[in-house]
C-alpha positions as CSV (number, residue, x, y, z in Angstrom):
1,M,0.0,0.0,0.0
2,K,2.9,2.3,0.9
3,K,4.5,1.8,-2.6
4,F,1.1,2.4,-4.3
5,I,0.7,5.8,-2.5
6,T,4.3,6.7,-3.3
7,G,3.8,5.8,-6.9
8,I,0.7,8.0,-7.2
9,A,2.5,10.9,-5.5
10,I,5.4,10.7,-7.9
11,A,3.0,10.6,-10.9
12,C,1.3,13.7,-9.6
13,F,4.6,15.6,-9.2
14,V,5.6,14.6,-12.8
15,L,2.3,15.7,-14.3
16,L,2.4,19.0,-12.4
17,G,6.0,19.6,-13.5
18,M,5.1,18.9,-17.2
19,N,2.4,21.5,-17.1
20,T,4.9,24.1,-15.8
21,I,7.3,23.3,-18.6
22,A,4.6,23.5,-21.2
23,A,3.4,26.9,-19.9
24,Q,7.0,28.3,-20.1
25,S,7.5,27.2,-23.7
26,L,4.2,28.8,-24.8
27,S,5.2,32.1,-23.3
28,Q,8.6,31.9,-25.0
29,D,7.0,31.0,-28.4
30,S,4.8,34.1,-28.5
31,Q,7.9,36.3,-29.0
32,R,9.3,34.3,-32.0
33,P,9.4,36.3,-35.3
34,E,7.4,33.6,-37.0
35,V,4.5,33.9,-34.5
36,I,4.5,37.7,-34.7
37,A,4.6,37.6,-38.5
38,K,1.8,35.1,-38.7
39,Q,-0.4,37.3,-36.6
40,E,0.4,40.4,-38.6
41,V,-0.4,38.6,-41.9
42,A,-3.6,37.2,-40.5
43,D,-4.7,40.7,-39.5
44,I,-3.8,42.1,-42.9
45,S,-5.3,39.2,-44.8
46,A,-8.7,39.8,-43.3
47,D,-8.7,43.5,-44.4
48,L,-7.1,43.2,-47.9
49,S,-8.5,39.8,-49.2
50,L,-5.0,38.4,-49.9
51,S,-4.3,35.4,-52.0
52,G,-2.2,32.5,-50.8
53,D,0.9,33.6,-52.7
54,Q,0.5,37.1,-51.3
55,E,0.2,35.8,-47.7
56,R,3.3,33.7,-48.1
57,S,5.3,36.6,-49.5
58,L,4.1,38.9,-46.8
59,F,4.9,36.3,-44.1
60,R,8.5,36.1,-45.3
61,A,8.8,39.9,-45.4
62,Y,7.4,40.3,-41.9
63,V,9.6,37.5,-40.5
64,Q,12.6,39.3,-42.0
65,K,11.5,42.6,-40.4
66,E,11.1,41.0,-37.0
67,V,14.4,39.2,-37.2
68,N,16.1,42.5,-38.1
69,Y,14.2,44.4,-35.4
70,N,15.2,41.8,-32.7
71,K,18.8,42.1,-33.8
72,D,19.2,45.9,-34.1
73,V,16.2,47.7,-32.6
74,T,14.3,45.9,-29.9
75,G,15.7,46.5,-26.4
76,K,17.9,49.4,-27.5
77,D,17.6,53.2,-26.9
78,Q,14.9,54.3,-29.4
79,K,16.3,57.8,-29.4
80,N,19.8,56.7,-30.6
81,A,20.5,57.8,-34.1
82,A,21.8,54.4,-35.2
83,V,18.8,52.6,-33.9
84,M,16.4,55.1,-35.5
85,A,18.3,54.7,-38.8
86,A,18.1,50.9,-38.6
87,K,14.4,51.1,-37.8
88,K,13.7,53.3,-40.8
89,K,15.8,51.0,-43.0
90,Y,13.9,47.9,-42.0
91,D,10.5,49.7,-42.3
92,D,11.5,50.8,-45.8
93,Q,12.5,47.3,-46.7
94,L,9.1,46.0,-45.5
95,S,7.3,48.7,-47.4
96,A,9.1,47.9,-50.6
97,A,8.4,44.1,-50.2
98,V,4.8,44.8,-49.5
99,K,4.5,47.2,-52.5
100,K,6.0,44.5,-54.7
101,V,3.4,41.9,-53.6
102,L,0.2,43.8,-53.3
103,T,-2.0,45.4,-56.0
104,P,-2.0,49.2,-56.0
105,E,-5.4,49.3,-54.2
106,Q,-4.3,46.8,-51.6
107,Y,-1.1,48.8,-51.0
108,K,-3.0,52.0,-50.4
109,K,-5.2,50.2,-47.9
110,W,-2.1,48.7,-46.2
111,Q,-0.4,52.2,-46.0
112,A,-3.5,53.7,-44.5
113,K,-3.6,51.0,-41.9
114,Q,0.1,51.5,-41.0
115,K,-0.3,55.1,-40.0
């Protein structure tokens, strides 16, 4: 009987420990560039009626922007000239990629949504 109770107690501790590990990985995943880009594209797709090819292209552009932001902008002094220049550069790259993918009407709607 004692071994049975000990076994149940160990099983409970293992299950509780696994829940904690899963919760930590979910909070870390929400900051990944792919997750952020997917959410951005989903928001845009609903408003602009994007095709599958447009969604894939925009997803890649947004992932690239997020990776660059994480490398050179996020967590740094936003008033620093170098950080401001990097942010402008990456925003311009995103804008160019979006303009290349979207139709002129979609691009106008996208620009209006960005401001």
